[in-house]
C-alpha positions in Angstrom: -11.1 23.5 -3.4 -13.7 24.5 -0.5 -13.5 22.3 2.4 -16.7 22.6 4.7 -16.1 20.1 7.5 -19.5 20.7 9.3 -21.4 20.3 6.3 -20.1 16.6 5.9 -22.2 13.7 6.4 -19.9 12.3 9.2 -20.9 8.7 9.6 -18.4 8.6 12.2 -16.6 11.0 14.0 -14.5 11.5 17.3 -16.6 13.2 19.8 -13.6 15.6 20.7 -13.7 16.5 17.1 -17.3 17.2 16.3 -17.5 20.4 18.1 -14.1 21.6 16.6 -15.2 20.9 12.8 -17.5 23.6 13.3 -15.2 26.4 14.1 -12.4 27.6 12.3 -9.5 25.4 10.5 -6.5 25.9 8.3 -6.8 23.8 5.3 -3.1 23.0 3.4 -3.0 20.8 0.3 -0.8 18.0 0.1 0.4 16.2 -3.1 -2.6 14.7 -4.5 -2.9 10.4 -4.9 -3.9 8.8 -8.1 -7.0 8.0 -6.1 -7.8 11.0 -3.9 -7.2 14.2 -3.0 -5.7 14.6 0.6 -5.1 17.8 2.7 -3.5 18.6 5.9 -6.3 19.7 8.4 -5.2 22.2 11.1 -7.8 21.9 14.1 -7.0 23.7 17.4 -3.1 23.6 16.5 -3.3 20.0 15.8 -2.6 18.6 12.3 -5.0 16.1 11.0 -5.4 14.6 7.3 -8.5 14.6 5.4 -8.7 12.4 2.6 -11.1 12.6 -0.2 -12.4 10.1 -3.0 -13.0 12.3 -5.8 -11.5 10.1 -8.5 -12.5 7.2 -10.1 -11.7 4.4 -7.3 -14.3 4.2 -4.9 -13.0 2.1 -2.2 -15.3 1.2 0.6 -13.9 3.9 3.1 -16.0 2.6 6.6 -14.0 -0.8 6.2 -10.8 1.3 6.1 -11.8 3.4 9.0 -12.6 0.0 10.9 -9.2 -2.0 9.8 -7.3 1.1 10.8 -9.0 1.0 14.0 -8.1 -2.8 14.3 -4.8 -2.4 13.4 -3.9 0.6 16.0 -5.4 -1.6 18.6 -3.2 -4.2 17.6 0.1 -2.2 17.7 0.6 -1.8 14.2 2.1 1.0 13.2 -0.8 3.1 11.1 -2.6 6.6 11.2 -5.5 7.1 14.1 -8.7 7.2 12.1 -10.8 9.9 13.4 -13.8 10.1 11.5 -15.3 9.3 8.0 -18.5 9.9 5.8 -19.2 11.5 2.8 -18.6 15.4 1.2 -21.6 17.4 -0.3 -20.9 15.5 -3.5 -21.1 11.8 -2.3 -17.3 11.4 -2.4 -16.1 9.3 0.6 -14.0 11.1 3.2 -11.5 9.8 5.7 -9.9 11.9 8.7 -6.6 10.6 10.7 -3.8 12.1 12.2 -0.9 13.7 10.7 2.2 11.4 10.7 4.8 13.3 9.1 6.1 13.3 5.5 7.0 10.7 2.8 10.9 8.9 3.6 12.8 10.6 1.5 16.7 9.3 2.6 17.3 5.3 3.7 19.8 3.8 5.5 20.1 0.0 6.3 18.6 0.9 10.1 15.6 2.5 8.4 15.3 -0.3 5.9 15.4 -2.6 8.7 12.2 -0.9 10.7 10.5 -0.8 7.5 10.9 -4.5 6.8 9.9 -5.4 10.6 6.9 -3.4 9.8 5.5 -5.2 7.1 6.0 -8.6 8.8 3.8 -7.0 11.6 1.2 -6.5 9.6 1.6 -10.4 8.5 1.2 -11.1 12.0 -2.0 -9.5 12.7 -4.1 -12.1 14.4 -6.7 -12.8 11.9 -8.0 -16.1 12.9 -8.2 -14.5 16.7 -10.8 -12.3 15.3 -13.0 -15.0 13.6 -15.6 -14.1 11.1 -15.6 -10.1 12.3 -12.8 -10.0 10.2 -14.5 -10.9 6.7 -17.0 -7.6 7.4 -13.9 -5.3 6.6 -10.8 -7.3 4.9 -11.5 -8.3 1.7 -10.4 -11.9 0.3 -10.0 -11.0 -3.7 -9.1 -13.2 -6.5 -4.9 -12.8 -6.9 -4.7 -12.4 -10.9 -7.4 -10.4 -11.3 -6.9 -8.1 -8.7 -3.2 -7.5 -8.9 -3.1 -7.9 -12.9 -5.8 -6.0 -14.4 -6.5 -6.3 -18.1 -4.1 -9.4 -18.2 -6.1 -11.4 -20.6 -5.1 -8.5 -23.1 -1.4 -9.4 -23.0 -0.9 -13.2 -24.0 3.4 -12.8 -23.1 2.6 -11.5 -19.7 -0.6 -13.9 -19.2 1.8 -17.0 -20.4 4.5 -15.9 -18.1 2.1 -15.4 -14.9 0.6 -18.8 -15.4 3.8 -20.7 -15.6 5.0 -19.0 -12.2 1.8 -19.7 -10.7 2.6 -23.4 -11.2 5.3 -23.4 -9.1 4.0 -22.1 -5.8 0.5 -23.0 -3.9 -0.4 -19.3 -3.5 -2.0 -18.5 0.0 -4.6 -16.4 1.6 -4.0 -16.4 5.2 -2.2 -13.0 6.2 -3.5 -9.5 6.4 -1.5 -7.6 3.4 -1.0 -4.0 2.7 -0.8 -4.7 -1.0 1.3 -1.5 -2.5 3.8 -1.2 0.7 6.3 1.5 -0.8 7.9 4.5 0.4 5.0 6.6 -0.8 2.8 5.1 1.2 5.1 5.0 4.4 5.3 8.4 6.4 8.1 9.2 8.9 8.5 11.8 12.0 11.5 11.4 13.8 12.1 7.9 14.4 8.7 6.7 14.0 7.3 5.1 10.8 3.5 4.9 9.7 2.0 2.7 7.4 -0.9 4.9 5.3 -3.1 4.0 2.4 -5.0 1.0 3.1 -6.9 0.4 -0.1 -5.1 -2.3 -1.1 -5.6 -4.2 2.0 -6.6 -7.8 2.3 -6.3 -11.3 3.1 -3.5 -12.4 0.8 0.2 -14.3 0.4 3.0 -12.4 2.6 5.3 -13.7 0.1 3.6 -11.5 -2.8 3.3 -8.3 -0.5 7.0 -8.7 0.3 8.4 -9.2 -3.0 6.3 -6.0 -4.6 7.9 -4.0 -2.0 11.4 -5.3 -2.6 10.9 -5.1 -6.3 9.8 -1.1 -5.9 12.3 -0.4 -3.5 14.7 -1.8 -5.9 14.1 -0.1 -9.2 13.1 3.1 -7.6 16.1 3.7 -4.8 18.6 1.4 -6.2 20.0 -2.4 -6.2 22.1 -2.0 -3.5 18.9 -0.9 -1.2 16.6 -3.3 -2.6 19.7 -6.0 -1.5 19.9 -4.9 2.2 15.8 -4.8 2.3 15.5 -8.1 0.8 18.1 -9.5 3.2 15.9 -8.1 6.2 12.9 -10.2 5.2 15.4 -13.6 4.5 16.9 -13.1 7.9 13.5 -13.4 9.6 10.5 -14.5 7.2 10.2 -18.2 6.4 9.8 -18.7 2.7 12.2 -20.4 0.2 14.9 -18.7 -2.3 12.9 -20.4 -5.0 10.0 -18.9 -3.6 11.4 -15.7 -3.4 13.0 -15.7 -7.1 9.4 -16.6 -8.6 7.6 -14.2 -6.6 10.2 -11.4 -7.6 9.6 -12.6 -11.4 5.5 -12.1 -10.5 6.2 -8.6 -8.9 8.3 -7.7 -11.9 5.2 -8.7 -14.5 3.0 -7.0 -12.6 4.8 -3.7 -13.2 5.1 -4.6 -16.7 1.7 -4.6 -17.1 1.0 -1.5 -15.4 3.5 0.5 -17.3 1.4 -1.1 -20.5 -2.4 -0.3 -19.1 -1.5 2.7 -16.8 1.3 5.1 -16.2 3.8 4.3 -13.8 6.6 6.1 -12.1 9.8 6.6 -13.9 12.9 8.1 -13.0 16.7 8.2 -13.6 17.9 4.1 -14.0 14.6 2.7 -13.4 14.4 1.0 -16.9 17.8 -0.1 -16.7 16.9 -1.5 -13.0 13.8 -3.6 -14.3 16.0 -4.8 -17.3 18.4 -6.4 -15.0 16.0 -8.3 -12.7 14.3 -9.4 -16.0 18.2 -10.7 -17.6 18.5 -12.1 -14.3 15.4 -13.8 -13.6 15.3 -17.7 -14.3 11.4 -17.0 -14.9 11.3 -13.9 -17.4 12.4 -13.1 -20.8 13.8 -9.5 -22.3 10.9 -10.0 -25.0 8.2 -8.7 -22.1 10.1 -5.2 -22.1 10.1 -4.9 -26.3 5.9 -5.1 -26.4 
């Protein structure tokens, strides 16, 4: 892929970079995401990340740029946004700081940092910013957003309906929406949260449960329990809420495994089955459909 930074229609671009994008630079492809191509751009010996949404997903990248700017000013660990706009094919692009590589090795200390960083996101002062936040932080219907095509799967829909009757869903916090190890970068002892496509006003209990569920099935039960214990220690929600939202997270993964490709690996299905068996709200028949 040929990248011509100077030919892009930059709607916003850091003043210091306007001349630099017209000169020489190095382009290093990074692992693509499901929604966009990603590459490292080296400008004047400094690395940046360019993300090009050239696949089916068409999020509002201008909103992401504004959200990152506000989060950064509020001390939340996110990439620095430097510019956004359109390429020559009218694909949206976002230029940010380069903040390291995805986490590969976990420790208890690292998990504590990751949990604390997510809770900082949940403490983002929505109300203090007033109506302005509504311009770039979306609100969605919970079921419609996180459970796509659920109407095609009666067993999952029935389970979810019963779960939703047990809790009062909230929409009072900023949530990341997909806080997993692939969306957290590490450099030395600093951790940066990336990919805010799913960022929205939502329920922090769901955000935590989805994150814990993914750590558990992809990294192992011991890491999942350590991670969950950090949320239990500092977040205020009941054990029953925890079990209900854990079941919701599991249901979402099962649904996604039916409608799309989900990452697999050694012991993943074994761990999912264990969660289903131990949950008072789920049935093993969900995994046999």
